[in-house]
Kinemage of the C-alpha trace (Angstrom):
@kinemage 1
@onewidth
@group {chain A} dominant
@subgroup {mainchain}
@vectorlist {calphas} color= white
{ca met a 1} P -5.398 -27.573 13.796
{ca ala a 2} L -5.013 -28.691 9.948
{ca leu a 3} L -6.764 -27.290 6.824
{ca met a 4} L -6.765 -29.213 3.586
{ca ile a 5} L -7.230 -27.291 0.542
{ca lys a 6} L -8.150 -29.371 -2.252
{ca gly a 7} L -8.413 -29.502 -6.065
{ca gly a 8} L -7.462 -25.927 -6.698
{ca thr a 9} L -5.062 -24.545 -9.097
{ca val a 10} L -2.331 -22.722 -7.247
{ca val a 11} L -1.112 -19.473 -8.751
{ca asn a 12} L 2.216 -18.081 -7.624
{ca ala a 13} L 4.016 -15.006 -8.930
{ca asp a 14} L 6.396 -17.590 -11.058
{ca gln a 15} L 4.174 -20.866 -11.334
{ca thr a 16} L 0.484 -21.978 -12.088
{ca leu a 17} L 0.045 -25.711 -10.970
{ca lys a 18} L -3.076 -27.976 -9.985
{ca ala a 19} L -2.295 -28.733 -6.555
{ca asp a 20} L -3.670 -29.485 -2.817
{ca val a 21} L -2.634 -27.187 0.124
{ca leu a 22} L -2.076 -28.557 3.539
{ca cys a 23} L -2.012 -26.018 6.301
{ca val a 24} L -1.049 -27.058 9.933
{ca asp a 25} L -0.775 -24.685 12.558
{ca gly a 26} L -0.981 -21.801 10.782
{ca lys a 27} L 1.607 -22.907 8.356
{ca ile a 28} L 1.779 -24.365 4.933
{ca val a 29} L 3.380 -27.548 4.976
{ca gln a 30} L 2.776 -29.619 1.601
{ca val a 31} L 1.805 -28.598 -2.070
{ca gly a 32} L 1.351 -31.474 -4.108
{ca ala a 33} L -1.110 -33.261 -6.168
{ca asp a 34} L -3.329 -35.743 -4.856
{ca leu a 35} L -2.502 -35.390 -1.211
{ca pro a 36} L -4.120 -37.821 1.609
{ca val a 37} L -6.294 -35.718 4.075
{ca pro a 38} L -5.150 -36.288 7.469
{ca ala a 39} L -7.622 -37.394 10.004
{ca gly a 40} L -9.542 -34.468 11.471
{ca ala a 41} L -8.816 -32.108 9.298
{ca glu a 42} L -11.097 -29.411 7.985
{ca val a 43} L -11.153 -29.565 4.030
{ca val a 44} L -12.216 -27.021 1.617
{ca asp a 45} L -13.118 -27.892 -1.749
{ca ala a 46} L -11.122 -25.757 -4.391
{ca gly a 47} L -12.281 -26.863 -7.610
{ca gly a 48} L -12.624 -24.163 -10.021
{ca leu a 49} L -10.553 -21.833 -7.710
{ca tyr a 50} L -7.686 -20.491 -7.781
{ca val a 51} L -5.472 -20.667 -4.581
{ca met a 52} L -3.254 -17.914 -4.475
{ca pro a 53} L -0.982 -15.892 -1.850
{ca gly a 54} L -3.443 -13.247 0.231
{ca gly a 55} L -3.195 -9.944 -0.685
{ca ile a 56} L -0.601 -7.303 0.589
{ca asp a 57} L -1.782 -3.600 0.979
{ca pro a 58} L 1.321 -1.796 1.856
{ca his a 59} L -0.297 1.525 2.182
{ca thr a 60} L -3.054 1.720 4.427
{ca his a 61} L -4.105 4.710 7.276
{ca met a 62} L -6.233 3.013 9.839
{ca gln a 63} L -7.736 5.046 12.691
{ca leu a 64} L -5.262 8.111 11.551
{ca pro a 65} L -5.880 11.475 13.462
{ca phe a 66} L -5.428 13.866 10.487
{ca met a 67} L -6.484 17.395 9.541
{ca gly a 68} L -8.606 18.038 12.682
{ca thr a 69} L -10.329 14.684 13.054
{ca val a 70} L -9.868 10.906 12.838
{ca ala a 71} L -10.574 8.347 10.342
{ca thr a 72} L -13.782 6.498 10.740
{ca glu a 73} L -11.829 2.911 10.038
{ca asp a 74} L -9.941 1.071 12.766
{ca phe a 75} L -7.642 -1.562 12.844
{ca tyr a 76} L -10.593 -4.226 13.615
{ca thr a 77} L -12.985 -3.127 10.923
{ca gly a 78} L -9.929 -2.060 8.193
{ca thr a 79} L -8.376 -5.328 8.548
{ca ala a 80} L -11.816 -7.555 8.242
{ca ala a 81} L -12.765 -5.334 5.150
{ca gly a 82} L -9.396 -6.239 3.813
{ca leu a 83} L -10.099 -10.211 4.658
{ca ala a 84} L -13.801 -9.882 2.825
{ca gly a 85} L -11.427 -8.836 -0.133
{ca gly a 86} L -8.690 -11.388 0.109
{ca thr a 87} L -6.240 -8.944 1.614
{ca thr a 88} L -4.887 -11.201 4.353
{ca met a 89} L -1.690 -8.192 5.327
{ca ile a 90} L -1.504 -4.559 5.567
{ca ile a 91} L 1.323 -2.253 6.187
{ca asp a 92} L 0.412 0.837 7.795
{ca phe a 93} L 1.701 4.127 8.698
{ca val a 94} L 2.935 5.617 12.008
{ca ile a 95} L 2.791 9.437 11.846
{ca pro a 96} L 4.655 10.983 14.661
{ca asn a 97} L 3.537 14.896 15.120
{ca pro a 98} L 6.407 17.512 14.625
{ca gln a 99} L 8.877 17.290 17.388
{ca gln a 100} L 7.043 13.927 19.102
{ca pro a 101} L 9.678 11.213 19.387
{ca leu a 102} L 9.304 8.165 16.936
{ca met a 103} L 9.244 5.641 19.548
{ca glu a 104} L 6.319 7.007 21.509
{ca ala a 105} L 4.143 7.600 18.209
{ca tyr a 106} L 5.198 3.797 17.221
{ca gln a 107} L 3.835 2.837 21.061
{ca thr a 108} L 0.790 4.439 20.164
{ca trp a 109} L -0.087 2.857 17.139
{ca arg a 110} L 0.574 -0.586 18.331
{ca glu a 111} L -2.005 -0.191 21.111
{ca trp a 112} L -4.291 0.468 18.466
{ca ala a 113} L -3.559 -1.916 16.286
{ca ala a 114} L -4.199 -4.587 18.884
{ca lys a 115} L -7.240 -5.477 17.620
{ca ala a 116} L -6.414 -6.245 14.587
{ca val a 117} L -8.192 -9.597 12.986
{ca ser a 118} L -5.379 -10.390 10.267
{ca asp a 119} L -1.663 -9.588 10.256
{ca tyr a 120} L 0.058 -6.043 9.648
{ca ser a 121} L 2.916 -4.135 10.031
{ca phe a 122} L 4.217 -0.809 9.902
{ca his a 123} L 6.118 2.057 8.180
{ca val a 124} L 7.302 4.799 10.316
{ca ala a 125} L 7.234 8.469 9.071
{ca val a 126} L 9.993 10.759 9.789
{ca thr a 127} L 8.253 14.127 10.342
{ca trp a 128} L 11.065 16.417 11.371
{ca trp a 129} L 14.851 15.636 12.406
{ca asp a 130} L 17.530 15.882 14.991
{ca asp a 131} L 19.790 13.282 16.706
{ca ser a 132} L 17.055 11.304 18.707
{ca val a 133} L 15.354 10.897 15.342
{ca gly a 134} L 18.089 8.754 13.862
{ca ser a 135} L 18.541 7.119 17.761
{ca asp a 136} L 14.868 5.928 17.569
{ca met a 137} L 15.192 4.590 13.851
{ca glu a 138} L 17.795 2.592 14.636
{ca arg a 139} L 15.877 1.172 17.921
{ca leu a 140} L 12.952 0.480 15.465
{ca val a 141} L 14.996 -1.396 13.278
{ca lys a 142} L 16.809 -3.530 15.397
{ca glu a 143} L 14.355 -4.050 18.049
{ca glu a 144} L 11.003 -3.492 16.247
{ca gly a 145} L 11.109 -4.677 12.815
{ca val a 146} L 10.627 -1.672 11.320
{ca asn a 147} L 12.470 -1.761 7.794
{ca ser a 148} L 10.645 1.358 6.241
{ca phe a 149} L 10.807 4.656 6.769
{ca lys a 150} L 8.104 7.358 5.265
{ca his a 151} L 8.699 11.105 4.585
{ca phe a 152} L 6.045 13.268 3.437
{ca met a 153} L 6.990 15.882 0.941
{ca ala a 154} L 3.624 18.062 1.094
{ca tyr a 155} L 1.386 19.362 3.889
{ca lys a 156} L 3.498 22.228 4.573
{ca asn a 157} L 2.869 23.573 8.414
{ca ala a 158} L 2.221 19.813 9.207
{ca ile a 159} L 4.162 16.646 8.721
{ca met a 160} L 6.210 18.191 5.512
{ca ala a 161} L 9.669 17.003 5.531
{ca glu a 162} L 12.441 19.479 4.247
{ca asp a 163} L 15.080 18.468 1.693
{ca glu a 164} L 17.472 18.483 5.026
{ca thr a 165} L 15.366 16.259 6.875
{ca leu a 166} L 15.419 13.904 3.547
{ca val a 167} L 18.944 13.720 3.360
{ca asn a 168} L 19.600 13.227 7.168
{ca ser a 169} L 16.677 9.954 6.918
{ca phe a 170} L 17.656 8.625 3.651
{ca ser a 171} L 21.337 8.478 4.821
{ca arg a 172} L 20.105 6.683 8.328
{ca cys a 173} L 18.319 4.309 6.087
{ca leu a 174} L 21.511 3.469 4.572
{ca glu a 175} L 23.364 2.821 7.210
{ca leu a 176} L 20.284 0.897 8.901
{ca gly a 177} L 19.507 -1.353 6.070
{ca ala a 178} L 15.827 0.527 5.605
{ca met a 179} L 13.731 1.538 2.628
{ca pro a 180} L 12.802 5.106 2.326
{ca thr a 181} L 9.777 5.889 1.062
{ca val a 182} L 8.133 9.320 -0.063
{ca his a 183} L 4.890 10.922 -0.594
{ca ala a 184} L 6.108 12.514 -3.619
{ca glu a 185} L 4.202 16.597 -4.344
{ca asn a 186} L 5.858 19.900 -3.659
{ca gly a 187} L 4.452 21.093 -0.539
{ca glu a 188} L 5.714 24.829 -0.988
{ca leu a 189} L 4.036 24.439 -4.362
{ca val a 190} L 0.584 22.924 -3.384
{ca tyr a 191} L 0.376 25.520 -0.705
{ca his a 192} L 1.094 28.801 -2.992
{ca leu a 193} L -1.677 27.321 -5.367
{ca gln a 194} L -4.295 26.519 -2.413
{ca arg a 195} L -3.765 29.863 -1.112
{ca lys a 196} L -3.931 31.419 -4.800
{ca leu a 197} L -7.276 29.230 -6.065
{ca ile a 198} L -8.927 30.462 -2.861
{ca ala a 199} L -8.256 33.887 -3.493
{ca met a 200} L -9.850 33.644 -7.032
{ca gly a 201} L -13.005 32.369 -5.371
{ca leu a 202} L -12.519 28.935 -6.106
{ca thr a 203} L -13.283 27.036 -2.824
{ca gly a 204} L -15.092 23.814 -3.760
{ca pro a 205} L -13.488 20.115 -3.671
{ca glu a 206} L -12.971 21.311 -7.992
{ca ala a 207} L -9.937 22.971 -6.689
{ca his a 208} L -8.572 20.222 -5.235
{ca pro a 209} L -6.797 19.197 -8.397
{ca leu a 210} L -6.275 22.480 -9.148
{ca ser a 211} L -3.879 22.915 -6.319
{ca arg a 212} L -1.959 19.793 -6.746
{ca pro a 213} L -1.379 19.493 -10.724
{ca ser a 214} L 0.680 16.506 -12.293
{ca glu a 215} L 4.041 18.785 -12.388
{ca val a 216} L 3.502 18.789 -8.574
{ca glu a 217} L 4.129 15.363 -8.225
{ca gly a 218} L 6.762 14.891 -11.034
{ca glu a 219} L 9.148 17.417 -9.757
{ca ala a 220} L 9.182 15.855 -6.122
{ca ala a 221} L 9.739 12.333 -7.741
{ca asn a 222} L 12.844 13.647 -8.895
{ca arg a 223} L 13.888 15.267 -6.183
{ca ala a 224} L 13.705 12.575 -4.155
{ca ile a 225} L 15.069 10.207 -6.811
{ca arg a 226} L 18.204 12.300 -7.152
{ca ile a 227} L 18.548 12.876 -3.789
{ca ala a 228} L 18.595 9.203 -3.151
{ca gln a 229} L 20.574 8.597 -6.084
{ca ser a 230} L 23.457 10.960 -4.519
{ca leu a 231} L 23.296 8.850 -1.342
{ca gly a 232} L 23.616 5.609 -2.920
{ca val a 233} L 20.055 4.549 -1.126
{ca pro a 234} L 17.229 2.589 -2.719
{ca leu a 235} L 14.043 4.559 -2.566
{ca tyr a 236} L 10.277 3.365 -2.986
{ca leu a 237} L 7.321 5.947 -4.240
{ca val a 238} L 3.933 5.551 -2.891
{ca his a 239} L 0.522 6.327 -4.333
{ca val a 240} L 2.604 6.874 -7.723
{ca ser a 241} L -0.690 8.894 -9.983
{ca cys a 242} L 0.781 10.655 -12.896
{ca lys a 243} L 2.912 10.081 -16.166
{ca glu a 244} L 5.687 12.866 -14.847
{ca ala a 245} L 6.269 10.785 -11.701
{ca val a 246} L 6.097 7.372 -13.883
{ca asp a 247} L 8.889 9.212 -16.494
{ca glu a 248} L 11.062 10.125 -13.534
{ca ile a 249} L 10.791 6.500 -12.087
{ca ala a 250} L 11.231 5.144 -15.649
{ca arg a 251} L 14.584 7.204 -16.279
{ca ala a 252} L 16.091 6.415 -12.947
{ca arg a 253} L 15.599 2.550 -13.308
{ca his a 254} L 17.026 2.764 -16.917
{ca glu a 255} L 19.868 4.542 -15.469
{ca gly a 256} L 20.564 1.454 -13.188
{ca gln a 257} L 18.913 3.239 -10.024
{ca arg a 258} L 16.783 0.876 -7.652
{ca val a 259} L 13.559 3.020 -7.574
{ca tyr a 260} L 10.121 1.115 -6.960
{ca gly a 261} L 6.779 2.463 -7.702
{ca glu a 262} L 3.375 1.918 -6.289
{ca val a 263} L 0.106 2.774 -7.845
{ca leu a 264} L -3.394 2.726 -6.202
{ca ala a 265} L -6.474 1.095 -7.464
{ca gly a 266} L -8.183 4.196 -7.430
{ca his a 267} L -5.469 5.564 -9.695
{ca leu a 268} L -5.857 3.437 -12.235
{ca glu a 269} L -9.268 3.490 -12.699
{ca leu a 270} L -10.801 6.994 -11.873
{ca asp a 271} L -10.020 10.419 -13.532
{ca asp a 272} L -10.521 13.877 -12.209
{ca ser a 273} L -14.101 14.235 -13.673
{ca val a 274} L -15.164 13.137 -10.301
{ca tyr a 275} L -14.208 16.868 -8.998
{ca arg a 276} L -16.644 18.586 -11.116
{ca asn a 277} L -20.031 16.785 -9.877
{ca lys a 278} L -22.526 18.861 -9.217
{ca asp a 279} L -23.161 17.262 -5.755
{ca trp a 280} L -20.437 18.775 -3.497
{ca glu a 281} L -20.664 15.648 -1.220
{ca phe a 282} L -19.798 13.145 -4.014
{ca ala a 283} L -17.019 15.695 -5.076
{ca ala a 284} L -15.759 15.779 -1.540
{ca ala a 285} L -15.669 12.531 -1.235
{ca his a 286} L -12.776 11.584 -3.975
{ca val a 287} L -10.759 14.287 -2.368
{ca met a 288} L -7.400 12.866 -1.562
{ca ser a 289} L -3.911 13.159 -2.422
{ca pro a 290} L -2.386 13.129 -4.637
{ca pro a 291} L -5.675 13.692 -6.504
{ca phe a 292} L -7.134 11.650 -9.361
{ca arg a 293} L -5.787 12.683 -12.831
{ca pro a 294} L -7.015 13.829 -16.048
{ca lys a 295} L -7.858 11.007 -18.423
{ca gly a 296} L -4.585 9.469 -19.943
{ca his a 297} L -2.638 9.493 -16.975
{ca gln a 298} L -4.621 5.960 -15.994
{ca glu a 299} L -3.552 4.136 -19.257
{ca val a 300} L 0.011 5.438 -18.405
{ca leu a 301} L -0.175 3.920 -14.918
{ca trp a 302} L -1.690 0.825 -16.233
{ca lys a 303} L 1.166 0.247 -18.881
{ca ala a 304} L 3.737 0.902 -16.118
{ca leu a 305} L 2.238 -1.541 -13.873
{ca gln a 306} L 2.520 -4.073 -16.664
{ca gly a 307} L 6.142 -3.402 -17.835
{ca gly a 308} L 7.514 -3.338 -14.229
{ca thr a 309} L 7.740 0.428 -13.902
{ca leu a 310} L 5.324 0.006 -11.054
{ca gln a 311} L 5.787 -2.918 -8.728
{ca thr a 312} L 2.995 -2.869 -6.311
{ca thr a 313} L -0.412 -1.923 -6.192
{ca ala a 314} L -2.116 -0.218 -2.838
{ca thr a 315} L -5.276 1.463 -1.396
{ca asp a 316} L -4.230 4.485 0.777
{ca his a 317} L -7.301 3.262 2.400
{ca cys a 318} L -8.343 6.308 4.868
{ca cys a 319} L -11.738 6.868 5.290
{ca phe a 320} L -13.724 10.033 6.419
{ca cys a 321} L -17.558 10.306 5.921
{ca ala a 322} L -19.532 12.996 4.615
{ca asp a 323} L -19.904 14.828 7.917
{ca gln a 324} L -16.039 14.664 8.175
{ca lys a 325} L -15.537 16.164 4.639
{ca ala a 326} L -18.306 18.845 5.285
{ca met a 327} L -15.397 20.433 7.365
{ca gly a 328} L -14.241 21.863 4.109
{ca arg a 329} L -17.276 22.972 2.886
{ca asn a 330} L -15.856 26.576 2.214
{ca asp a 331} L -12.330 25.627 1.666
{ca phe a 332} L -11.504 22.799 -0.486
{ca ser a 333} L -8.085 22.718 1.861
{ca arg a 334} L -9.869 21.426 4.619
{ca ile a 335} L -11.609 18.708 3.426
{ca pro a 336} L -9.843 15.721 5.208
{ca asn a 337} L -7.544 13.657 2.554
{ca gly a 338} L -8.669 10.074 1.950
{ca thr a 339} L -10.647 7.572 0.405
{ca ala a 340} L -11.696 3.607 0.935
{ca gly a 341} L -10.652 0.544 -1.212
{ca val a 342} L -8.841 -2.057 1.021
{ca glu a 343} L -11.637 -4.005 0.340
{ca asp a 344} L -12.169 -3.604 -3.503
{ca arg a 345} L -8.560 -3.334 -4.612
{ca met a 346} L -7.936 -7.405 -5.583
{ca met a 347} L -11.794 -7.524 -7.417
{ca val a 348} L -11.030 -4.177 -9.271
{ca leu a 349} L -7.092 -5.237 -10.792
{ca trp a 350} L -8.388 -8.192 -10.973
{ca asp a 351} L -11.391 -6.867 -13.130
{ca ser a 352} L -9.194 -4.581 -15.006
{ca gly a 353} L -6.190 -6.314 -15.189
{ca val a 354} L -6.731 -9.937 -15.952
{ca asn a 355} L -9.898 -9.899 -17.311
{ca ser a 356} L -8.738 -7.223 -19.960
{ca gly a 357} L -5.533 -9.185 -20.848
{ca arg a 358} L -3.515 -6.373 -19.144
{ca leu a 359} L -2.151 -8.810 -16.519
{ca thr a 360} L -1.417 -12.719 -16.325
{ca met a 361} L -2.400 -14.141 -12.863
{ca asn a 362} L 1.135 -14.719 -12.135
{ca glu a 363} L 1.449 -11.002 -12.786
{ca phe a 364} L -1.744 -10.355 -10.470
{ca val a 365} L -0.597 -12.332 -8.026
{ca ala a 366} L 2.922 -10.386 -8.080
{ca val a 367} L 1.535 -6.696 -7.662
{ca thr a 368} L -1.271 -7.495 -5.085
{ca ser a 369} L 1.045 -9.694 -2.686
{ca thr a 370} L 4.425 -11.016 -3.738
{ca asn a 371} L 6.346 -7.565 -4.808
{ca ala a 372} L 5.352 -5.769 -1.751
{ca ala a 373} L 6.502 -9.002 0.512
{ca lys a 374} L 10.109 -9.293 -1.442
{ca ile a 375} L 10.436 -5.301 -1.302
{ca phe a 376} L 9.475 -5.089 2.386
{ca asn a 377} L 11.539 -8.524 3.220
{ca val a 378} L 8.819 -10.528 4.286
{ca tyr a 379} L 9.284 -13.072 1.227
{ca pro a 380} L 8.382 -15.877 1.439
{ca gln a 381} L 6.653 -16.087 4.722
{ca lys a 382} L 4.130 -13.903 2.823
{ca gly a 383} L 3.250 -13.770 -0.829
{ca ser a 384} L 3.564 -17.233 -1.859
{ca val a 385} L 1.959 -20.403 -1.753
{ca ser a 386} L 4.844 -22.688 -0.780
{ca val a 387} L 6.219 -25.241 2.166
{ca gly a 388} L 6.993 -22.842 5.057
{ca ala a 389} L 5.061 -20.009 4.058
{ca asp a 390} L 2.076 -18.690 6.373
{ca ala a 391} L -1.097 -19.866 5.470
{ca asp a 392} L -2.475 -16.497 4.708
{ca ile a 393} L -4.083 -17.796 1.172
{ca val a 394} L -6.943 -16.573 -0.831
{ca leu a 395} L -9.280 -19.063 -2.911
{ca trp a 396} L -10.190 -16.977 -6.138
{ca asp a 397} L -13.395 -17.553 -8.199
{ca pro a 398} L -12.987 -15.990 -11.609
{ca ala a 399} L -16.572 -16.649 -12.423
{ca ala a 400} L -18.408 -15.312 -9.587
{ca ser a 401} L -19.453 -11.316 -10.069
{ca his a 402} L -19.845 -9.221 -7.163
{ca thr a 403} L -21.239 -4.998 -7.581
{ca leu a 404} L -18.866 -2.610 -5.523
{ca ser a 405} L -21.391 -0.271 -3.063
{ca ala a 406} L -21.196 1.352 0.063
{ca lys a 407} L -24.206 -0.196 1.015
{ca thr a 408} L -22.746 -3.666 1.193
{ca his a 409} L -19.150 -3.280 1.940
{ca his a 410} L -17.409 -3.965 5.130
{ca gln a 411} L -15.521 -0.850 4.919
{ca asn a 412} L -16.342 1.775 7.577
{ca ile a 413} L -17.442 4.567 5.705
{ca asp a 414} L -20.571 5.911 3.706
{ca phe a 415} L -19.191 5.910 0.204
{ca asn a 416} L -17.414 3.886 -2.438
{ca ile a 417} L -15.539 5.329 -4.996
{ca phe a 418} L -16.248 2.213 -7.214
{ca glu a 419} L -19.937 2.598 -6.561
{ca gly a 420} L -21.897 0.307 -8.475
{ca arg a 421} L -19.443 -1.144 -10.482
{ca thr a 422} L -19.862 -4.888 -10.985
{ca val a 423} L -16.408 -6.934 -11.073
{ca gln a 424} L -16.072 -10.447 -12.389
{ca gly a 425} L -13.601 -12.466 -10.116
{ca lys a 426} L -13.881 -12.233 -6.535
{ca pro a 427} L -12.918 -14.267 -3.291
{ca ala a 428} L -15.038 -17.408 -2.300
{ca tyr a 429} L -12.770 -18.161 0.863
{ca thr a 430} L -9.733 -16.215 2.213
{ca ile a 431} L -7.804 -17.759 4.930
{ca ser a 432} L -5.678 -16.490 7.267
{ca gln a 433} L -3.137 -17.975 9.797
{ca gly a 434} L -4.626 -21.004 8.448
{ca lys a 435} L -8.149 -20.487 9.617
{ca val a 436} L -11.155 -19.818 7.151
{ca val a 437} L -11.996 -16.283 7.983
{ca phe a 438} L -14.202 -15.186 5.062
{ca ala a 439} L -16.591 -17.806 3.118
{ca asn a 440} L -19.696 -17.233 0.889
{ca gly a 441} L -19.956 -13.674 1.381
{ca glu a 442} L -19.539 -14.101 5.551
{ca leu a 443} L -16.619 -12.850 7.664
{ca lys a 444} L -15.722 -15.094 10.791
{ca val a 445} L -12.947 -13.398 12.500
{ca glu a 446} L -11.639 -12.963 15.579
{ca arg a 447} L -10.991 -9.665 17.391
{ca gly a 448} L -7.122 -9.667 17.944
{ca ala a 449} L -6.400 -12.642 16.251
{ca gly a 450} L -3.814 -10.304 13.630
{ca arg a 451} L -0.258 -10.733 14.809
{ca tyr a 452} L 2.386 -7.567 14.436
{ca ile a 453} L 4.987 -8.985 11.770
{ca lys a 454} L 8.398 -7.933 11.826
{ca arg a 455} L 10.539 -7.153 8.976
{ca pro a 456} L 14.039 -7.725 8.761
{ca ala a 457} L 16.689 -4.847 7.771
{ca phe a 458} L 18.761 -5.471 4.568
{ca pro a 459} L 16.657 -6.975 1.991
{ca asn a 460} L 18.414 -8.607 -0.690
{ca ile a 461} L 18.763 -5.666 -2.678
{ca tyr a 462} L 21.059 -4.057 -0.388
{ca glu a 463} L 23.491 -6.860 -1.189
{ca ala a 464} L 24.039 -5.149 -4.700
{ca val a 465} L 23.332 -1.681 -3.248
{ca glu a 466} L 26.232 -2.174 -0.931
{ca arg a 467} L 28.481 -3.271 -3.608
{ca tyr a 468} L 27.933 -0.828 -5.824
{ca asn a 469} L 28.572 1.915 -2.951
{ca arg a 470} L 31.896 -0.037 -2.108
{ca thr a 471} L 33.121 0.138 -5.790
{ca his a 472} L 32.152 3.874 -6.006
{ca val a 473} L 33.948 5.309 -2.543
{ca pro a 474} L 35.678 8.569 -3.592
{ca val a 475} L 39.554 8.194 -2.961
{ca pro a 476} L 41.697 11.384 -2.667
{ca val a 477} L 44.208 12.272 -5.440
{ca glu a 478} L 47.784 11.623 -4.467
{ca arg a 479} L 49.882 14.627 -4.866
{ca asp a 480} L 53.269 15.891 -4.052
């Protein structure tokens, strides 16, 4: 099983070069100029195309049971849609119910994901705490290759993690060499504001962003960062959506703290005017948390991505159709939270990032693939077009245009938040495990071909973290 990519321009996060790429048995075995074509190899002409690492979406929710319903996108349709957009790996979330053993929930998600068509991995959420949770975390890290744990600071009376849980879980992450991650919103404030707005008669989607203002995210981001700082553990903040959270991350990084931030394509591009649309279904289709922000926050997020305060891009892909969103027709707090984007992310980021001059091509590769691979410790297996890496590759056509629409996308949802937008730059081919799985607009996927990717504990950052912590161990004062 040999595949030769001829005549393209290889674009990695650190360099660009004209080179052919030879893939054999799902691995990249040669990268170089004018490589000979092995007998029997499939040849893909990459003339005029950029040969880049396949995208990694570090934040998706396929088949998620949430708010009384289940997301319409499962691991088969969702990973297929990702491949159509150039994303060759997702990191999804196992979310146990309160008091549910983590291992039990993990096994359920593994069964659901068996039908995936591209590679996948999991973060596991810590939604409650006792000693058994700490034991399950150790088993997940050492036996199952889970090296990141999620903490929801929102969703009171459901999956919200109290400060005590954050402290216990962050401490366990430090012991195990895992990365704690947080959804930073103050759940108590959100709950209070939801009840207040409903009492005032504001029951429509326009109340959703009012119940989760940017201050709510900024406070939670600061609290999580300070807890991590006190414990000496690194921290990753998911879907950073506002200036206040960016400012907290920037301050922490300026002080030398190991903090990482993720931004969604939607938060970079859309503002909160979508919630004031006269069409209830249109407004409700945009309900997600954190919500889209007032104008001004988007440019702050772009600058933070350009400047390195934010390192990764994702989608929080979580699909609910119009009939599901209608569950909150008379109460905005009951509208299932979630929007789509796993197929659109890379095209939107190329168009708004590279075409505008906000990002170089190499920076685009970094924020769509390489940085996530490094933070979650699968680099250079993923996130690199180099010898020894998995042959997960996207051949990018910078001249091709494409109109994003629910009528034509592969995502299993009846709405597209980028509806009608024409982008320039799109995948011509997507290659997964050395096989062409998307070409000329057509998917050629195999149900169950996706592999579960184990991620080792103790990513490189932990070497520095542990050295720093050892030099700052408190010592007693010797007294007579």
